[in-house]
C-alpha positions in Angstrom: 0.2 0.1 0.0 1.1 3.6 -0.4 2.3 5.4 2.5 0.2 8.2 3.8 2.0 9.0 6.8 5.1 11.3 6.7 7.4 8.9 8.9 6.7 6.2 6.2 6.6 8.4 2.9 9.3 7.1 0.6 10.3 10.6 -0.1 10.2 12.3 3.3 10.6 9.3 5.6 14.4 8.9 5.5 14.9 12.6 6.3 12.8 12.1 9.5 13.4 8.7 10.7 16.2 6.7 11.7 16.4 3.2 9.9 17.1 1.3 12.8 13.7 2.8 14.6 12.0 2.0 11.4 12.8 -1.8 12.0 11.8 -1.9 15.7 8.6 -0.4 15.2 7.3 -2.0 11.8 4.5 -4.0 11.7 6.5 -7.3 10.9 8.2 -6.6 14.1 5.2 -6.1 16.0 3.8 -9.5 15.1 7.2 -10.8 16.0 7.0 -9.3 19.4 3.5 -10.6 20.1 4.5 -14.0 19.1 7.7 -13.7 21.5 5.5 -12.9 24.3 3.2 -15.8 23.5 5.9 -18.2 23.4 7.2 -17.0 26.4 4.0 -17.2 28.4 3.5 -20.7 27.2 6.9 -21.6 28.5 6.5 -20.0 31.9 3.0 -21.6 32.2 4.5 -25.3 31.4 7.4 -24.7 34.0 4.5 -24.1 36.2 2.4 -27.3 35.3 -0.3 -25.4 34.1 0.1 -26.3 30.5 2.2 -29.5 29.2 5.8 -29.0 28.3 5.1 -30.7 24.7 2.6 -27.9 24.1 5.0 -24.9 24.9 7.6 -26.7 23.0 5.2 -27.1 20.0 4.1 -23.6 20.1 7.8 -22.5 20.1 8.8 -24.7 17.1 5.9 -23.5 15.3 6.8 -19.8 16.1 10.2 -20.5 14.9 9.1 -21.7 11.4 5.9 -20.4 10.9 5.6 -17.4 7.9 2.3 -15.4 8.8 0.1 -14.8 5.8 0.3 -10.8 6.2 -2.6 -10.7 3.6 -5.0 -12.6 5.7 -3.6 -10.8 9.1 -4.1 -7.5 7.7 -7.7 -8.3 6.6 -8.4 -10.1 9.8 -7.4 -7.6 11.7 -9.7 -4.9 10.0 -12.4 -7.2 10.9 -11.6 -7.9 14.5 -10.3 -4.6 15.3 -7.0 -6.0 16.9 -4.1 -8.1 15.8 -4.0 -10.7 18.4 -6.6 -12.9 17.6 -5.8 -13.6 13.9 -1.9 -14.0 15.1 -3.2 -16.5 17.7 -5.2 -18.4 15.0 -2.2 -18.7 12.5 0.0 -19.6 15.1 -2.3 -22.2 16.7 -3.0 -23.9 13.3 0.8 -24.2 12.8 1.1 -25.5 16.1 -1.4 -28.0 15.4 -2.2 -29.8 18.5 0.2 -27.7 20.7 -2.1 -24.9 19.6 -4.9 -25.7 22.1 -2.9 -24.3 24.9 -1.8 -21.2 23.3 -2.8 -17.9 24.7 -3.8 -19.6 27.7 -5.6 -17.2 30.2 -4.2 -14.1 28.4 -6.2 -11.2 26.7 -5.5 -9.1 23.6 -3.9 -6.2 25.8 -1.7 -8.6 27.7 -0.1 -9.3 24.6 -0.3 -5.9 22.8 0.9 -4.2 25.7 3.7 -6.4 26.4 4.9 -6.5 23.1 4.7 -2.8 22.9 7.1 -2.8 26.0 9.5 -5.2 24.3 9.4 -2.6 21.5 10.0 0.6 23.9 12.9 -1.3 25.7 14.9 -1.8 22.5 13.6 1.6 21.2 15.1 3.4 24.2 18.5 1.5 23.7 18.5 3.5 20.0 17.5 6.7 21.8 20.2 6.2 24.2 22.8 5.6 21.6 21.7 8.6 19.3 21.6 10.7 22.7 25.2 9.7 23.5 26.3 10.6 20.1 24.8 14.1 20.4 26.3 14.5 23.9 29.8 13.3 22.4 29.7 15.9 19.8 28.6 18.7 22.2 31.3 17.9 24.8 33.9 18.2 22.1 32.4 21.8 20.9 32.1 23.2 24.3 36.0 21.9 25.2 37.2 23.1 21.9 35.7 26.8 22.2 35.9 27.1 26.0 37.6 30.6 25.4 36.1 31.6 22.0 34.5 34.6 22.8 31.0 35.6 21.2 28.2 38.0 21.8 25.6 36.7 24.1 21.9 37.6 23.0 18.8 38.5 24.9 15.6 39.3 23.3 18.1 39.0 19.9 19.8 41.7 21.0 23.6 41.9 22.2 23.6 41.4 26.0 26.7 40.5 27.3 29.7 38.3 25.8 30.0 34.7 26.3 31.9 31.9 24.6 30.6 29.6 22.3 32.1 26.6 24.4 29.7 28.0 27.1 26.6 28.0 24.7 27.5 24.6 23.8 27.6 23.5 27.3 24.2 24.9 28.0 23.0 23.0 25.2 24.6 20.0 26.7 23.4 20.1 30.1 19.9 19.6 28.8 20.6 16.7 27.1 22.6 15.2 30.0 19.7 15.6 32.3 17.5 13.7 29.7 20.0 11.0 29.7 19.5 10.6 33.5 15.6 10.9 33.0 15.9 8.0 30.4 17.7 5.9 33.0 15.4 6.5 35.5 12.2 6.1 33.6 13.1 2.4 32.3 12.1 0.6 35.8 8.6 2.4 35.5 8.0 1.8 31.9 9.7 -1.6 31.1 7.0 -4.0 32.9 5.4 -6.8 31.9 1.4 -7.1 31.2 -0.1 -10.0 32.1 -3.6 -9.5 33.9 -6.5 -11.0 31.8 -9.9 -9.5 31.0 -10.6 -7.1 33.7 -6.9 -7.1 35.1 -7.4 -9.4 38.1 -5.9 -12.6 36.7 -9.1 -14.5 37.3 -8.6 -17.1 34.5 -5.3 -18.2 36.0 -6.7 -18.8 39.3 -4.2 -19.1 42.2 -1.4 -19.3 39.9 -2.0 -15.9 38.2 0.6 -14.0 40.0 3.1 -16.8 39.7 2.8 -16.8 35.7 2.8 -13.3 35.8 6.6 -13.3 37.7 7.5 -16.1 35.4 6.5 -14.3 32.1 8.1 -11.3 33.3 11.8 -13.1 34.2 11.6 -14.8 30.6 11.2 -11.4 28.8 13.7 -9.7 31.1 11.0 -7.1 32.4 9.8 -5.7 35.6 6.7 -6.7 37.2 4.5 -3.7 38.3 2.6 -3.8 41.7 -0.8 -3.7 40.2 -2.6 -4.3 36.7 -1.7 -0.8 34.6 -3.5 -1.6 31.6 -6.0 1.1 32.7 -3.2 3.2 34.2 -1.0 4.5 31.3 1.0 6.9 32.9 4.1 4.7 32.2 3.7 5.1 28.4 2.7 8.6 28.7 6.1 9.4 30.5 8.2 8.1 27.8 6.5 10.0 25.1 6.8 13.3 27.2 10.7 12.5 27.7 11.0 12.1 24.0 9.1 15.4 23.5 11.6 17.0 26.3 14.9 15.6 24.4 13.0 17.0 21.1 12.5 20.1 22.7 16.0 20.7 23.8 17.2 19.6 20.2 14.9 22.2 18.7 16.8 24.7 21.1 20.1 24.1 19.5 18.4 23.7 16.2 16.9 27.1 16.3 20.1 28.9 17.6 22.4 27.1 15.0 19.8 28.3 12.4 19.8 32.3 13.6 23.4 32.0 13.8 23.7 30.5 10.1 22.0 33.9 8.7 24.1 35.5 6.3 24.1 38.4 8.7 25.5 36.8 11.8 27.6 33.9 9.7 28.9 32.5 12.9 28.2 28.8 12.1 27.4 26.4 9.2 25.8 23.0 8.9 28.4 20.4 7.8 28.9 20.9 4.2 27.5 18.1 1.8 27.2 18.6 -1.8 23.8 19.9 -2.7 22.8 19.8 1.0 20.5 22.9 1.6 20.8 24.1 -1.9 18.1 25.9 -3.9 16.9 25.1 -7.3 17.0 28.5 -8.4 19.6 30.6 -6.1 23.1 29.0 -6.5 24.5 30.7 -3.4 22.0 29.1 -0.8 23.2 26.8 2.0 20.0 26.3 4.1 20.1 25.0 7.6 18.3 21.8 6.6 19.3 19.4 9.6 17.8 22.4 11.8 14.6 22.6 9.6 14.0 18.9 10.3 14.9 18.8 13.8 12.5 21.8 14.3 9.8 20.0 12.4 10.4 16.6 14.7 10.2 18.6 17.9 6.9 20.0 17.1 5.4 17.0 15.9 6.4 15.1 19.0 5.2 17.7 21.0 1.7 16.8 19.5 1.9 13.1 20.2 3.2 14.1 23.8 -0.3 16.1 24.1 -2.3 12.9 22.6 -0.5 10.5 25.2 -2.0 13.0 27.6 -5.3 12.2 26.2 -4.6 8.6 26.5 -4.4 8.6 30.0 -8.2 9.1 30.3 -9.2 5.3 30.4 -12.9 4.5 31.2 -13.1 1.9 33.5 -10.8 -1.4 33.2 -10.5 -0.9 29.7 -11.0 2.1 27.2 -12.9 3.0 24.8 -10.7 4.6 22.3 -8.2 6.2 24.4 -5.7 3.2 23.8 -5.7 3.4 20.4 -4.5 6.9 20.6 -0.9 5.1 21.9 -1.0 3.3 18.6 -0.1 6.4 16.7 1.5 8.7 19.0 4.0 6.1 20.7 5.9 4.6 17.4 5.6 8.0 15.6 7.3 9.7 18.6 10.1 7.2 18.8 10.8 7.5 15.2 10.7 11.2 14.7 12.8 11.3 18.0 15.2 9.3 16.5 15.7 11.3 13.4 15.9 14.4 15.3 18.8 13.0 17.1 20.3 11.5 14.0 20.0 15.0 12.3 21.6 16.7 15.9 24.5 14.4 16.0 25.3 15.0 12.2 24.9 18.5 12.5 27.1 19.1 15.8 29.6 16.7 15.1 30.3 18.4 11.8 29.5 21.9 12.6 31.6 24.7 11.2 32.6 27.3 13.6 33.7 30.9 12.5 35.3 32.2 15.7 36.7 35.5 13.5 33.1 36.1 12.6 32.0 35.8 16.3 34.7 38.0 17.3 33.7 40.5 14.7 29.7 40.6 15.8 30.9 40.9 19.2 32.9 44.1 18.4 29.7 45.3 16.3 28.5 47.7 18.9 32.4 49.1 19.6 32.2 48.0 23.3 28.9 48.8 24.3 28.4 45.1 25.0 30.7 45.4 28.2 29.0 48.6 29.4 28.2 46.6 32.4 31.9 46.1 33.3 33.0 49.7 33.3 30.0 50.3 35.5 30.5 48.0 37.8 34.3 48.6 38.1 33.2 52.5 38.6 30.7 51.7 41.3 33.0 51.3 44.0 34.4 54.6 43.5 31.4 56.7 42.9 28.4 54.5 44.1 26.2 52.2 42.0 23.6 54.9 40.7 26.5 57.2 40.0 28.3 55.1 38.0 25.4 53.6 35.9 24.3 57.4 35.1 27.7 58.3 34.2 28.1 55.2 31.8 25.1 55.4 30.4 25.8 59.0 29.3 28.9 57.7 27.7 26.8 55.0 25.9 24.5 57.8 24.6 27.7 59.7 23.2 29.2 56.5 21.8 25.9 55.9 20.0 25.4 59.7 18.7 29.1 60.2 17.6 29.7 56.7 16.1 32.8 56.5 18.4 33.5 53.4 20.6 32.7 53.2 24.2 36.2 53.6 25.2 36.7 56.8 23.1 33.6 58.3 24.6 34.4 57.2 28.2 38.3 58.4 27.9 36.8 61.9 27.1 34.4 62.1 30.5 36.9 62.9 33.1 34.5 61.7 35.8 34.9 58.1 34.3 38.7 58.3 32.9 40.2 59.7 35.7 39.2 57.2 38.7 39.6 54.3 36.3 42.8 55.3 34.2 43.0 54.8 30.7 44.7 51.5 30.9 42.4 50.1 32.8 39.4 51.7 30.7 40.5 50.3 27.9 40.6 46.7 29.4 37.2 46.9 30.8 35.7 47.9 27.4 37.4 44.9 25.6 34.2 42.2 25.5 37.1 39.5 25.4 38.0 40.4 29.3 34.6 40.1 30.6 33.5 36.3 30.2 32.7 36.1 33.9 32.8 32.4 34.9 31.7 31.2 31.5 35.2 29.0 31.1 34.7 27.7 34.7 31.2 26.7 34.0 32.2 24.9 30.7 34.9 22.7 32.9 32.1 22.0 35.5 29.8 20.6 32.7 32.4 18.7 30.9 33.5 17.2 34.6 29.8 16.2 35.3 29.7 14.6 32.1 
């Protein structure tokens, strides 16, 4: 069938989705995960004497060799509304007599939720790897440009000098926290679902909790204190985390895209022939990775809202809310992985123009460090008097086209108490970096 979704588009999909993540959440992969759950369930029940060992072995053999009729599966899923019954029917037929014990005491959502958790576990590993790649790229940028001065900007105006390494370390800090959140979320999210029709495991009698524990052990998952099939905060949490990761990447992409503007020209995305090219303007080098990251961030944010809607489950099994996850969860992972892949590419090869950063820093002819002069003058004149004097000097510099040093050197109230040599140093932006380099060091040590 032709793709309708952007993430599955043969034209746009590879720009937005990491190929590894596509393999994790593809339809074939989901069927395999459902089968994996069924096989593990039969094995767990055989060990507890609930089903014959021969039945569990027969189910495992059938699962290893059966090739599903995907067209039949597609048709029957559309008819039933869920894929588990059609999967069970095909696998039971393949298992012959052993198939009588397939799906024993389980319900559709048990299998689908546990299969989804297995996908999420694998997907979190891919996100973690991509996140580490991006963190490594930012660490390298922060270390290399620890002392590279540039203009700090607030409200899109020059504020005070910073270093580019400091900016990269600020970007880095958010991703390091997301890395910690990912680790912390795993125990809450990676838990087995085996609860039966209303969540009480009544179909398995007194052995229900034992089967649940055995199944979890076989699959390498945790066990929740109580049934979670109508309490979806774990699944919602993981998508909120993906949205936050993408939001932090979006902040980086926004900064880089503005810094790439012709007027600033402080950085550029890695050069690859024709990347970012225009069909009509040969000079163009557009911020393609930034654009894709920003698009992914916005789409995942919408899915995060959808997952919050999916938390509202009616009674012991929802009427429609669960279905929202079928779209929001895999697409969020797909888009987040794509954003991380673009970010790792962007940051590992980012071209940094330190000379242009310095030129932009000097564009205000020293006005960007007016605070430095004021703070140096304040102990001698009082803070308010120092503010008023330097403010007047700034106005003179703007109106006359002079540098701040030139304007202040002609004001006896400033030049005499400070001295010209000190005044010249104070009006050099590279001398007013505060603790930026030390903060970079602290962030790198934190990593």
